[in-house]
ZASEBA-556427 format. One record per atom (N, C-alpha, C): x, y, z; atom name; residue in one letter; chain; residue number from 1. Coordinates in steps of 0.2 Angstrom, whole numbers, plus 2048, in hexadecimal, padded with zeros to 3 digits. Example, Ala and Ser with C-alpha at 12.3 -4.5 7.8 and 13.67 -1.06 7.14 Angstrom:
2
xx; yy; zz; atom; res; chain; n
842; 7E4; 827; N; a; A; 1
83E; 7EA; 827; CA; a; A; 1
842; 7F0; 827; C; a; A; 1
840; 7F5; 823; N; s; A; 2
844; 7FB; 824; CA; s; A; 2
840; 800; 827; C; s; A; 2
//
This chain:
229
xx; yy; zz; atom; res; chain; n
40C; 18D; 322; N; m; A; 1
40F; 18B; 328; CA; m; A; 1
413; 184; 327; C; m; A; 1
419; 184; 32A; N; a; A; 2
41D; 17E; 329; CA; a; A; 2
419; 178; 32D; C; a; A; 2
41A; 172; 32A; N; s; A; 3
417; 16C; 32D; CA; s; A; 3
41C; 16A; 333; C; s; A; 3
419; 166; 338; N; q; A; 4
41D; 164; 33D; CA; q; A; 4
424; 161; 33B; C; q; A; 4
423; 15D; 336; N; q; A; 5
429; 159; 333; CA; q; A; 5
42E; 15E; 331; C; q; A; 5
42C; 164; 32D; N; e; A; 6
431; 169; 32B; CA; e; A; 6
434; 16D; 331; C; e; A; 6
42F; 16E; 336; N; q; A; 7
432; 172; 33C; CA; q; A; 7
437; 16E; 33F; C; q; A; 7
436; 168; 340; N; e; A; 8
43B; 163; 344; CA; e; A; 8
442; 163; 340; C; e; A; 8
441; 163; 339; N; m; A; 9
447; 163; 335; CA; m; A; 9
44B; 169; 335; C; m; A; 9
447; 16F; 335; N; y; A; 10
44A; 175; 335; CA; y; A; 10
44D; 176; 33C; C; y; A; 10
44A; 174; 341; N; q; A; 11
44E; 175; 348; CA; q; A; 11
454; 171; 348; C; q; A; 11
454; 16B; 346; N; a; A; 12
45A; 167; 346; CA; a; A; 12
460; 16A; 342; C; a; A; 12
45E; 16C; 33C; N; i; A; 13
463; 16F; 338; CA; i; A; 13
466; 175; 33B; C; i; A; 13
462; 17A; 33D; N; k; A; 14
464; 180; 340; CA; k; A; 14
468; 17F; 347; C; k; A; 14
466; 17A; 34B; N; q; A; 15
46A; 178; 350; CA; q; A; 15
471; 175; 34E; C; q; A; 15
471; 171; 349; N; a; A; 16
477; 16F; 347; CA; a; A; 16
47C; 174; 344; C; a; A; 16
479; 179; 341; N; i; A; 17
47D; 17F; 33F; CA; i; A; 17
480; 183; 345; C; i; A; 17
47C; 184; 34A; N; m; A; 18
47E; 188; 350; CA; m; A; 18
482; 184; 355; C; m; A; 18
482; 17D; 355; N; e; A; 19
486; 179; 359; CA; e; A; 19
48D; 178; 355; C; e; A; 19
48E; 17A; 34F; N; q; A; 20
494; 17A; 34B; CA; q; A; 20
495; 173; 348; C; q; A; 20
48F; 16F; 348; N; k; A; 21
490; 168; 345; CA; k; A; 21
490; 169; 33D; C; k; A; 21
48B; 16E; 33B; N; m; A; 22
48B; 170; 334; CA; m; A; 22
48F; 176; 333; C; m; A; 22
495; 176; 330; N; r; A; 23
49A; 17B; 330; CA; r; A; 23
498; 180; 32A; C; r; A; 23
49B; 186; 32A; N; p; A; 24
49A; 18A; 324; CA; p; A; 24
49C; 187; 31E; C; p; A; 24
499; 189; 319; N; n; A; 25
49A; 186; 312; CA; n; A; 25
498; 17F; 311; C; n; A; 25
496; 17C; 316; N; m; A; 26
494; 175; 315; CA; m; A; 26
48D; 174; 311; C; m; A; 26
48D; 170; 30C; N; q; A; 27
487; 170; 307; CA; q; A; 27
482; 16C; 30B; C; q; A; 27
47C; 16E; 30A; N; l; A; 28
476; 16B; 30C; CA; l; A; 28
473; 167; 306; C; l; A; 28
475; 161; 305; N; v; A; 29
473; 15C; 300; CA; v; A; 29
46C; 15A; 301; C; v; A; 29
467; 15B; 2FC; N; e; A; 30
460; 159; 2FD; CA; e; A; 30
460; 152; 2FE; C; e; A; 30
463; 14E; 2FA; N; e; A; 31
462; 147; 2FA; CA; e; A; 31
465; 144; 301; C; e; A; 31
46A; 147; 304; N; a; A; 32
46D; 144; 30A; CA; a; A; 32
468; 146; 310; C; a; A; 32
466; 14C; 310; N; l; A; 33
461; 14F; 315; CA; l; A; 33
45B; 14B; 315; C; l; A; 33
458; 14A; 30F; N; a; A; 34
452; 146; 30E; CA; a; A; 34
453; 13F; 311; C; a; A; 34
458; 13C; 30F; N; e; A; 35
45A; 135; 312; CA; e; A; 35
45B; 135; 319; C; e; A; 35
45E; 13A; 31C; N; s; A; 36
460; 13A; 323; CA; s; A; 36
45A; 13B; 327; C; s; A; 36
455; 13F; 325; N; f; A; 37
44F; 140; 328; CA; f; A; 37
449; 13C; 326; C; f; A; 37
44A; 138; 321; N; g; A; 38
445; 133; 31F; CA; g; A; 38
43F; 137; 31C; C; g; A; 38
440; 13C; 318; N; v; A; 39
43B; 140; 315; CA; v; A; 39
43C; 141; 30D; C; v; A; 39
438; 144; 30A; N; s; A; 40
439; 145; 303; CA; s; A; 40
43C; 14C; 302; C; s; A; 40
43E; 14E; 2FC; N; r; A; 41
442; 154; 2FB; CA; r; A; 41
43E; 15A; 2FC; C; r; A; 41
437; 15A; 2FB; N; t; A; 42
433; 160; 2FC; CA; t; A; 42
434; 163; 303; C; t; A; 42
433; 160; 308; N; p; A; 43
434; 163; 30F; CA; p; A; 43
43B; 165; 310; C; p; A; 43
440; 162; 30D; N; v; A; 44
447; 164; 30D; CA; v; A; 44
448; 16B; 30A; C; v; A; 44
445; 16B; 304; N; r; A; 45
446; 172; 300; CA; r; A; 45
442; 177; 304; C; r; A; 45
43C; 176; 307; N; n; A; 46
439; 17B; 30B; CA; n; A; 46
43D; 17E; 311; C; n; A; 46
440; 179; 314; N; v; A; 47
445; 17A; 31A; CA; v; A; 47
44B; 17E; 318; C; v; A; 47
44E; 17C; 312; N; v; A; 48
454; 180; 310; CA; v; A; 48
452; 187; 30E; C; v; A; 48
44C; 188; 30B; N; r; A; 49
44A; 18F; 309; CA; r; A; 49
449; 193; 310; C; r; A; 49
446; 190; 315; N; r; A; 50
445; 194; 31B; CA; r; A; 50
44C; 196; 31E; C; r; A; 50
451; 191; 31E; N; l; A; 51
457; 193; 321; CA; l; A; 51
45B; 198; 31D; C; l; A; 51
45A; 198; 316; N; a; A; 52
45D; 19D; 312; CA; a; A; 52
45A; 1A4; 313; C; a; A; 52
453; 1A4; 315; N; a; A; 53
450; 1AA; 316; CA; a; A; 53
453; 1AD; 31D; C; a; A; 53
455; 1A9; 321; N; e; A; 54
458; 1AB; 328; CA; e; A; 54
45F; 1AC; 327; C; e; A; 54
462; 1AB; 321; N; k; A; 55
469; 1AC; 320; CA; k; A; 55
46E; 1A7; 323; C; k; A; 55
46B; 1A2; 325; N; l; A; 56
46F; 19C; 328; CA; l; A; 56
472; 198; 322; C; l; A; 56
46E; 198; 31D; N; v; A; 57
470; 194; 317; CA; v; A; 57
471; 199; 311; C; v; A; 57
475; 198; 30C; N; t; A; 58
476; 19B; 306; CA; t; A; 58
475; 197; 300; C; t; A; 58
470; 199; 2FC; N; i; A; 59
46E; 195; 2F6; CA; i; A; 59
472; 198; 2F0; C; i; A; 59
476; 194; 2ED; N; i; A; 60
47A; 196; 2E7; CA; i; A; 60
477; 192; 2E1; C; i; A; 60
474; 196; 2DC; N; p; A; 61
471; 193; 2D6; CA; p; A; 61
476; 18E; 2D3; C; p; A; 61
473; 189; 2D1; N; y; A; 62
476; 183; 2CD; CA; y; A; 62
47B; 180; 2D1; C; y; A; 62
47C; 182; 2D8; N; k; A; 63
481; 17E; 2DC; CA; k; A; 63
47E; 17B; 2E2; C; k; A; 63
479; 17E; 2E5; N; g; A; 64
476; 17B; 2EB; CA; g; A; 64
476; 180; 2F1; C; g; A; 64
474; 17D; 2F7; N; a; A; 65
473; 181; 2FD; CA; a; A; 65
479; 180; 301; C; a; A; 65
47C; 185; 305; N; f; A; 66
482; 184; 309; CA; f; A; 66
481; 188; 30F; C; f; A; 66
483; 185; 315; N; v; A; 67
483; 189; 31B; CA; v; A; 67
487; 190; 31A; C; v; A; 67
484; 195; 31C; N; s; A; 68
487; 19C; 31B; CA; s; A; 68
48E; 19C; 31E; C; s; A; 68
492; 1A0; 31B; N; c; A; 69
499; 1A1; 31D; CA; c; A; 69
49B; 1A8; 31D; C; c; A; 69
499; 1AC; 322; N; p; A; 70
49B; 1B3; 322; CA; p; A; 70
4A2; 1B4; 323; C; p; A; 70
4A5; 1B9; 31F; N; t; A; 71
4AC; 1BA; 31F; CA; t; A; 71
4AD; 1BE; 326; C; t; A; 71
4B3; 1BF; 328; N; i; A; 72
4B5; 1C3; 32E; CA; i; A; 72
4B2; 1CA; 32D; C; i; A; 72
4B3; 1CD; 327; N; h; A; 73
4B1; 1D4; 325; CA; h; A; 73
4A9; 1D4; 326; C; h; A; 73
4A6; 1CF; 323; N; e; A; 74
49E; 1CF; 324; CA; e; A; 74
49C; 1CE; 32B; C; e; A; 74
4A0; 1CA; 32F; N; a; A; 75
49E; 1C9; 336; CA; a; A; 75
49F; 1D0; 339; C; a; A; 75
4A4; 1D4; 338; N; r; A; 76
4A5; 1DA; 33B; CA; r; A; 76
49F; 1DF; 339; C; r; A; 76
49D; 1DE; 333; N; q; A; 77
498; 1E3; 330; CA; q; A; 77
491; 1E1; 334; C; q; A; 77
490; 1DB; 335; N; v; A; 78
48A; 1D9; 339; CA; v; A; 78
48A; 1DC; 340; C; v; A; 78
48F; 1DC; 343; N; f; A; 79
48F; 1DF; 34A; CA; f; A; 79
48F; 1E6; 34A; C; f; A; 79
492; 1E9; 345; N; e; A; 80
492; 1F0; 344; CA; e; A; 80
48B; 1F3; 343; C; e; A; 80
487; 1EF; 33F; N; m; A; 81
480; 1F1; 33E; CA; m; A; 81
47C; 1EF; 344; C; m; A; 81
47D; 1EA; 347; N; r; A; 82
479; 1E8; 34D; CA; r; A; 82
47A; 1EE; 353; C; r; A; 82
480; 1F1; 353; N; r; A; 83
481; 1F6; 358; CA; r; A; 83
47D; 1FC; 356; C; r; A; 83
47D; 1FE; 350; N; v; A; 84
479; 204; 34D; CA; v; A; 84
471; 203; 34F; C; v; A; 84
46F; 1FD; 34D; N; i; A; 85
468; 1FC; 34E; CA; i; A; 85
466; 1FB; 355; C; i; A; 85
46A; 1F7; 359; N; e; A; 86
467; 1F5; 360; CA; e; A; 86
468; 1FB; 365; C; e; A; 86
46D; 1FF; 363; N; v; A; 87
46D; 205; 368; CA; v; A; 87
467; 209; 366; C; v; A; 87
465; 20A; 360; N; a; A; 88
45F; 20E; 35F; CA; a; A; 88
459; 20A; 362; C; a; A; 88
459; 204; 362; N; i; A; 89
453; 200; 365; CA; i; A; 89
452; 202; 36C; C; i; A; 89
458; 201; 370; N; v; A; 90
457; 202; 377; CA; v; A; 90
456; 209; 379; C; v; A; 90
458; 20E; 375; N; h; A; 91
457; 215; 375; CA; h; A; 91
44F; 216; 375; C; h; A; 91
44C; 213; 370; N; k; A; 92
445; 213; 36F; CA; k; A; 92
441; 210; 375; C; k; A; 92
443; 20A; 376; N; v; A; 93
43F; 205; 37B; CA; v; A; 93
43F; 208; 382; C; v; A; 93
445; 20C; 384; N; c; A; 94
445; 20F; 38A; CA; c; A; 94
43F; 214; 38C; C; c; A; 94
43C; 217; 387; N; a; A; 95
437; 21B; 387; CA; a; A; 95
430; 218; 386; C; a; A; 95
430; 211; 385; N; s; A; 96
429; 20E; 383; CA; s; A; 96
428; 208; 386; C; s; A; 96
42D; 205; 389; N; l; A; 97
42C; 1FE; 38C; CA; l; A; 97
426; 1FD; 390; C; l; A; 97
422; 1F8; 38F; N; t; A; 98
41C; 1F7; 393; CA; t; A; 98
41D; 1F2; 398; C; t; A; 98
419; 1F1; 39D; N; d; A; 99
41A; 1EC; 3A2; CA; d; A; 99
41A; 1E5; 39F; C; d; A; 99
415; 1E4; 39A; N; e; A; 100
415; 1DE; 397; CA; e; A; 100
41B; 1DC; 393; C; e; A; 100
41E; 1E1; 38F; N; q; A; 101
424; 1E0; 38C; CA; q; A; 101
42A; 1DE; 391; C; q; A; 101
42A; 1E2; 396; N; y; A; 102
42F; 1E1; 39B; CA; y; A; 102
42F; 1D9; 39E; C; y; A; 102
429; 1D7; 39F; N; q; A; 103
428; 1D0; 3A2; CA; q; A; 103
42A; 1CB; 39D; C; q; A; 103
429; 1CC; 397; N; l; A; 104
42B; 1C8; 391; CA; l; A; 104
432; 1C7; 391; C; l; A; 104
436; 1CD; 391; N; l; A; 105
43D; 1CD; 391; CA; l; A; 105
440; 1CA; 397; C; l; A; 105
43D; 1CC; 39D; N; a; A; 106
440; 1C9; 3A3; CA; a; A; 106
43F; 1C1; 3A3; C; a; A; 106
43A; 1BF; 3A0; N; s; A; 107
439; 1B7; 3A0; CA; s; A; 107
43E; 1B4; 39B; C; s; A; 107
43F; 1B8; 396; N; l; A; 108
444; 1B5; 391; CA; l; A; 108
44B; 1B5; 394; C; l; A; 108
44D; 1BA; 398; N; i; A; 109
453; 1BA; 39C; CA; i; A; 109
454; 1B4; 3A1; C; i; A; 109
44E; 1B2; 3A4; N; q; A; 110
44E; 1AD; 3A9; CA; q; A; 110
44F; 1A6; 3A5; C; q; A; 110
44B; 1A5; 39F; N; e; A; 111
44C; 19F; 39B; CA; e; A; 111
453; 19F; 399; C; e; A; 111
456; 1A4; 397; N; e; A; 112
45D; 1A4; 394; CA; e; A; 112
462; 1A2; 39A; C; e; A; 112
461; 1A4; 3A0; N; h; A; 113
465; 1A3; 3A6; CA; h; A; 113
464; 19B; 3A7; C; h; A; 113
45E; 198; 3A7; N; e; A; 114
45D; 191; 3A8; CA; e; A; 114
460; 18D; 3A3; C; e; A; 114
45F; 18F; 39D; N; a; A; 115
462; 18B; 397; CA; a; A; 115
46A; 18B; 398; C; a; A; 115
46D; 191; 399; N; q; A; 116
474; 192; 39A; CA; q; A; 116
477; 18D; 39F; C; q; A; 116
474; 18E; 3A5; N; h; A; 117
477; 18A; 3AB; CA; h; A; 117
475; 183; 3AA; C; h; A; 117
470; 181; 3A6; N; g; A; 118
46E; 17A; 3A5; CA; g; A; 118
472; 177; 3A0; C; g; A; 118
477; 17B; 39D; N; g; A; 119
47B; 178; 397; CA; g; A; 119
478; 177; 391; C; g; A; 119
472; 17B; 390; N; r; A; 120
46E; 17A; 38A; CA; r; A; 120
470; 180; 385; C; r; A; 120
476; 180; 383; N; i; A; 121
479; 186; 37F; CA; i; A; 121
475; 188; 379; C; i; A; 121
473; 183; 375; N; f; A; 122
46F; 185; 36F; CA; f; A; 122
469; 189; 371; C; f; A; 122
466; 187; 376; N; e; A; 123
460; 18A; 378; CA; e; A; 123
461; 191; 37B; C; e; A; 123
467; 191; 37F; N; a; A; 124
469; 198; 382; CA; a; A; 124
46A; 19D; 37C; C; a; A; 124
46E; 19B; 377; N; i; A; 125
470; 19F; 371; CA; i; A; 125
469; 1A1; 36E; C; i; A; 125
465; 19D; 36D; N; r; A; 126
45E; 19F; 369; CA; r; A; 126
45A; 1A4; 36E; C; r; A; 126
45A; 1A3; 374; N; i; A; 127
457; 1A8; 378; CA; i; A; 127
45A; 1AE; 378; C; i; A; 127
461; 1AE; 378; N; t; A; 128
465; 1B4; 378; CA; t; A; 128
462; 1B9; 372; C; t; A; 128
462; 1B5; 36C; N; g; A; 129
45F; 1B9; 366; CA; g; A; 129
458; 1BB; 367; C; g; A; 129
454; 1B7; 36A; N; d; A; 130
44D; 1B9; 36B; CA; d; A; 130
44D; 1BF; 36F; C; d; A; 130
451; 1C0; 374; N; f; A; 131
451; 1C6; 379; CA; f; A; 131
452; 1CC; 375; C; f; A; 131
457; 1CC; 370; N; h; A; 132
458; 1D2; 36C; CA; h; A; 132
453; 1D3; 367; C; h; A; 132
450; 1CE; 365; N; l; A; 133
44A; 1CF; 360; CA; l; A; 133
444; 1D2; 363; C; l; A; 133
443; 1CF; 36A; N; r; A; 134
43D; 1D2; 36D; CA; r; A; 134
43E; 1D9; 36F; C; r; A; 134
444; 1DB; 370; N; l; A; 135
445; 1E2; 372; CA; l; A; 135
444; 1E6; 36B; C; l; A; 135
446; 1E4; 366; N; a; A; 136
444; 1E7; 35F; CA; a; A; 136
43C; 1E8; 35E; C; a; A; 136
439; 1E2; 360; N; e; A; 137
432; 1E2; 360; CA; e; A; 137
42F; 1E7; 364; C; e; A; 137
432; 1E8; 36A; N; a; A; 138
42F; 1ED; 36F; CA; a; A; 138
430; 1F4; 36D; C; a; A; 138
434; 1F5; 368; N; s; A; 139
435; 1FC; 366; CA; s; A; 139
42F; 1FE; 362; C; s; A; 139
42C; 1FA; 35F; N; g; A; 140
426; 1FC; 35B; CA; g; A; 140
428; 1FD; 354; C; g; A; 140
42E; 1FD; 352; N; n; A; 141
431; 1FE; 34B; CA; n; A; 141
432; 1F7; 347; C; n; A; 141
42E; 1F6; 343; N; s; A; 142
42E; 1EF; 33F; CA; s; A; 142
434; 1EE; 33B; C; s; A; 142
437; 1F4; 339; N; y; A; 143
43D; 1F4; 335; CA; y; A; 143
443; 1F2; 33A; C; y; A; 143
443; 1F4; 340; N; y; A; 144
449; 1F2; 344; CA; y; A; 144
448; 1EA; 345; C; y; A; 144
442; 1E8; 346; N; y; A; 145
442; 1E1; 347; CA; y; A; 145
444; 1DD; 341; C; y; A; 145
441; 1DF; 33B; N; r; A; 146
443; 1DC; 335; CA; r; A; 146
44A; 1DB; 333; C; r; A; 146
44E; 1E1; 334; N; y; A; 147
455; 1E0; 333; CA; y; A; 147
459; 1DD; 338; C; y; A; 147
457; 1DE; 33E; N; l; A; 148
45A; 1DA; 344; CA; l; A; 148
459; 1D3; 343; C; l; A; 148
454; 1D0; 341; N; e; A; 149
452; 1C9; 340; CA; e; A; 149
458; 1C6; 33C; C; e; A; 149
459; 1C9; 336; N; e; A; 150
45E; 1C7; 332; CA; e; A; 150
465; 1C7; 335; C; e; A; 150
467; 1CD; 338; N; l; A; 151
46D; 1CD; 33C; CA; l; A; 151
46E; 1C8; 341; C; l; A; 151
469; 1C7; 345; N; v; A; 152
469; 1C2; 34A; CA; v; A; 152
46B; 1BB; 347; C; v; A; 152
467; 1B9; 342; N; s; A; 153
468; 1B3; 33E; CA; s; A; 153
470; 1B2; 33C; C; s; A; 153
472; 1B7; 339; N; l; A; 154
479; 1B8; 337; CA; l; A; 154
47E; 1B7; 33D; C; l; A; 154
47C; 1BA; 343; N; s; A; 155
480; 1B9; 349; CA; s; A; 155
481; 1B2; 34B; C; s; A; 155
47B; 1AE; 34A; N; y; A; 156
47C; 1A7; 34C; CA; y; A; 156
481; 1A4; 348; C; y; A; 156
481; 1A5; 341; N; v; A; 157
486; 1A2; 33D; CA; v; A; 157
48D; 1A4; 33F; C; v; A; 157
48E; 1AB; 340; N; i; A; 158
494; 1AE; 342; CA; i; A; 158
497; 1AB; 348; C; i; A; 158
493; 1AA; 34D; N; i; A; 159
495; 1A7; 353; CA; i; A; 159
497; 1A0; 353; C; i; A; 159
493; 19C; 34E; N; a; A; 160
494; 195; 34D; CA; a; A; 160
49B; 194; 349; C; a; A; 160
49D; 199; 345; N; l; A; 161
4A3; 199; 341; CA; l; A; 161
4A9; 19C; 345; C; l; A; 161
4A8; 1A1; 349; N; y; A; 162
4AE; 1A4; 34C; CA; y; A; 162
4AE; 1A4; 354; C; y; A; 162
4A8; 1A2; 357; N; g; A; 163
4A7; 1A2; 35E; CA; g; A; 163
4A8; 19B; 361; C; g; A; 163
4A6; 19B; 367; N; e; A; 164
4A6; 195; 36B; CA; e; A; 164
49F; 193; 36D; C; e; A; 164
49E; 18D; 36F; N; q; A; 165
497; 18B; 371; CA; q; A; 165
496; 18C; 378; C; q; A; 165
495; 193; 37A; N; k; A; 166
494; 195; 380; CA; k; A; 166
490; 19C; 380; C; k; A; 166
48D; 19E; 385; N; t; A; 167
48A; 1A4; 385; CA; t; A; 167
489; 1A7; 38D; C; t; A; 167
48A; 1AD; 38E; N; k; A; 168
489; 1B0; 395; CA; k; A; 168
486; 1B6; 394; C; k; A; 168
481; 1B7; 390; N; c; A; 169
47E; 1BD; 38E; CA; c; A; 169
478; 1BF; 393; C; c; A; 169
476; 1BA; 397; N; c; A; 170
470; 1BC; 39B; CA; c; A; 170
471; 1C1; 3A0; C; c; A; 170
477; 1C2; 3A3; N; d; A; 171
479; 1C7; 3A8; CA; d; A; 171
479; 1CE; 3A4; C; d; A; 171
47C; 1CE; 39E; N; d; A; 172
47B; 1D4; 39A; CA; d; A; 172
474; 1D6; 399; C; d; A; 172
470; 1D2; 397; N; h; A; 173
469; 1D3; 395; CA; h; A; 173
466; 1D6; 39B; C; h; A; 173
467; 1D3; 3A1; N; q; A; 174
463; 1D6; 3A7; CA; q; A; 174
465; 1DD; 3A8; C; q; A; 174
46C; 1DF; 3A7; N; l; A; 175
46E; 1E5; 3A8; CA; l; A; 175
46B; 1EA; 3A3; C; l; A; 175
46A; 1E8; 39D; N; i; A; 176
467; 1EC; 398; CA; i; A; 176
460; 1ED; 399; C; i; A; 176
45C; 1E8; 39B; N; l; A; 177
455; 1E8; 39D; CA; l; A; 177
454; 1ED; 3A3; C; l; A; 177
458; 1EC; 3A8; N; n; A; 178
458; 1F1; 3AE; CA; n; A; 178
458; 1F8; 3AC; C; n; A; 178
45D; 1FA; 3A8; N; a; A; 179
45E; 200; 3A5; CA; a; A; 179
458; 203; 3A1; C; a; A; 179
456; 1FF; 39D; N; i; A; 180
450; 201; 399; CA; i; A; 180
44A; 202; 39E; C; i; A; 180
449; 1FD; 3A2; N; r; A; 181
443; 1FE; 3A7; CA; r; A; 181
444; 205; 3AB; C; r; A; 181
44A; 207; 3AD; N; q; A; 182
44B; 20D; 3B0; CA; q; A; 182
44B; 213; 3AC; C; q; A; 182
44A; 212; 3A5; N; g; A; 183
44A; 218; 3A1; CA; g; A; 183
451; 21B; 3A0; C; g; A; 183
456; 217; 3A2; N; n; A; 184
45D; 21A; 3A1; CA; n; A; 184
460; 219; 39A; C; n; A; 184
45E; 21E; 396; N; v; A; 185
460; 21D; 38F; CA; v; A; 185
468; 21C; 38E; C; v; A; 185
46C; 220; 391; N; n; A; 186
473; 220; 390; CA; n; A; 186
476; 21A; 392; C; n; A; 186
474; 217; 398; N; r; A; 187
476; 211; 39B; CA; r; A; 187
474; 20B; 396; C; r; A; 187
46E; 20B; 394; N; a; A; 188
46B; 206; 390; CA; a; A; 188
46F; 205; 389; C; a; A; 188
470; 20B; 386; N; e; A; 189
474; 20B; 380; CA; e; A; 189
47B; 209; 381; C; e; A; 189
47E; 20B; 387; N; q; A; 190
485; 209; 388; CA; q; A; 190
486; 202; 389; C; q; A; 190
481; 1FF; 38D; N; l; A; 191
481; 1F8; 38F; CA; l; A; 191
480; 1F4; 388; C; l; A; 191
47C; 1F6; 384; N; m; A; 192
47B; 1F2; 37E; CA; m; A; 192
481; 1F2; 37A; C; m; A; 192
484; 1F8; 379; N; l; A; 193
48A; 1F8; 375; CA; l; A; 193
490; 1F4; 378; C; l; A; 193
491; 1F4; 37F; N; e; A; 194
496; 1F0; 382; CA; e; A; 194
494; 1E8; 381; C; e; A; 194
48E; 1E6; 381; N; h; A; 195
48B; 1E0; 380; CA; h; A; 195
48D; 1DD; 379; C; h; A; 195
48B; 1E1; 374; N; l; A; 196
48D; 1DF; 36D; CA; l; A; 196
494; 1DF; 36C; C; l; A; 196
498; 1E4; 36F; N; n; A; 197
49F; 1E4; 36E; CA; n; A; 197
4A2; 1DD; 371; C; n; A; 197
4A0; 1DB; 377; N; e; A; 198
4A3; 1D6; 37A; CA; e; A; 198
4A2; 1CF; 376; C; e; A; 198
49C; 1CF; 373; N; i; A; 199
49A; 1C9; 36F; CA; i; A; 199
49F; 1C9; 369; C; i; A; 199
4A0; 1CE; 366; N; e; A; 200
4A4; 1CF; 360; CA; e; A; 200
4AC; 1CD; 362; C; e; A; 200
4AE; 1D0; 367; N; q; A; 201
4B5; 1CF; 36A; CA; q; A; 201
4B6; 1C8; 36C; C; q; A; 201
4B1; 1C4; 36E; N; a; A; 202
4B2; 1BE; 370; CA; a; A; 202
4B3; 1B9; 36A; C; a; A; 202
4B2; 1BB; 364; N; l; A; 203
4B2; 1B7; 35E; CA; l; A; 203
4B9; 1B6; 35C; C; l; A; 203
4BB; 1B0; 359; N; r; A; 204
4C2; 1AF; 357; CA; r; A; 204
4C2; 1AF; 350; C; r; A; 204
4C4; 1B4; 34D; N; f; A; 205
4C4; 1B5; 346; CA; f; A; 205
4C9; 1B1; 342; C; f; A; 205
4C9; 1AB; 342; N; e; A; 206
4CD; 1A7; 33E; CA; e; A; 206
4C9; 1A2; 33A; C; e; A; 206
4CA; 1A3; 333; N; e; A; 207
4C6; 19F; 32E; CA; e; A; 207
4C9; 198; 32D; C; e; A; 207
4CA; 195; 333; N; q; A; 208
4CC; 18E; 332; CA; q; A; 208
4C7; 18A; 337; C; q; A; 208
4C5; 184; 334; N; y; A; 209
4C1; 180; 338; CA; y; A; 209
4C1; 179; 335; C; y; A; 209
4BF; 174; 339; N; e; A; 210
4C0; 16D; 338; CA; e; A; 210
4BB; 16B; 332; C; e; A; 210
4BD; 166; 32F; N; r; A; 211
4B9; 163; 32A; CA; r; A; 211
4B2; 160; 32D; C; r; A; 211
4AC; 162; 32B; N; p; A; 212
4A6; 160; 32E; CA; p; A; 212
4A5; 159; 32E; C; p; A; 212
4A0; 157; 332; N; l; A; 213
49D; 150; 331; CA; l; A; 213
499; 150; 32B; C; l; A; 213
497; 14A; 329; N; s; A; 214
492; 149; 323; CA; s; A; 214
48B; 14A; 326; C; s; A; 214
487; 14C; 321; N; l; A; 215
480; 14D; 323; CA; l; A; 215
47D; 147; 326; C; l; A; 215
47F; 141; 324; N; t; A; 216
47C; 13B; 327; CA; t; A; 216
47F; 13A; 32E; C; t; A; 216
485; 13C; 32F; N; d; A; 217
487; 13B; 336; CA; d; A; 217
484; 140; 33B; C; d; A; 217
483; 146; 338; N; i; A; 218
480; 14C; 33C; CA; i; A; 218
479; 14A; 33E; C; i; A; 218
475; 147; 339; N; f; A; 219
46E; 146; 33A; CA; f; A; 219
46C; 13F; 33B; C; f; A; 219
471; 13B; 33E; N; a; A; 220
470; 134; 33E; CA; a; A; 220
469; 132; 342; C; a; A; 220
467; 136; 346; N; s; A; 221
461; 135; 34A; CA; s; A; 221
45B; 138; 347; C; s; A; 221
45C; 13B; 341; N; g; A; 222
457; 13F; 33E; CA; g; A; 222
451; 13B; 33C; C; g; A; 222
452; 135; 33A; N; r; A; 223
44C; 130; 338; CA; r; A; 223
447; 12F; 33D; C; r; A; 223
44A; 12E; 344; N; s; A; 224
445; 12D; 349; CA; s; A; 224
441; 133; 34B; C; s; A; 224
444; 139; 349; N; g; A; 225
440; 13F; 34C; CA; g; A; 225
43B; 142; 347; C; g; A; 225
43C; 140; 340; N; v; A; 226
438; 143; 33B; CA; v; A; 226
435; 13E; 337; C; v; A; 226
42E; 13F; 336; N; g; A; 227
42B; 13A; 332; CA; g; A; 227
42C; 13A; 32B; C; g; A; 227
42A; 135; 327; N; s; A; 228
42B; 135; 320; CA; s; A; 228
425; 138; 31D; C; s; A; 228
426; 13A; 316; N; s; A; 229
420; 13D; 313; CA; s; A; 229
41F; 139; 30C; C; s; A; 229
//
């Protein structure tokens, strides 16, 4: 289990990626991160490995760790695969959703709504991903969840690279959940397809972005938030 120190560092770096402060292909230099957070290299390595497992970071042997940079083709493949998996998920969940699962999903939508309207975009995007993962969990198929978890993490990077810092998914999520609750398989599948298509269509597939800030600039406040080891 990650220490509190590592968890705080992980959250800070993940947020920096999602908020586009750390841009695709930016290198995560161990020395700079350790200095920014006032820690040794060991917790930095642990955090980088965790981010790599989530596909937010790519580790290149003998070169280092870099913020992942999906190409336009890869981004389209991610959403193509999400459509296949998530339509199958809602199809299955329509016949098996329990009251407890419904309440959990409904509460996530409420949290997403509050975060969105409160201007907490990073939190809203995270909850958006959680909603899709909880649907996969409700299907009872662990493989759906396993593969979707990777696709959702990649979606974070894709949205950071090609999208904008905004989300309006909670209305779509409510419609999808209502259809599932009613057992309306065709409508639930169609709503999920439209939802994912809208997310993909809103992306700006231009591989041009500004030069990123330095790690020191990005995590200037990191020292005060993470203890030394």
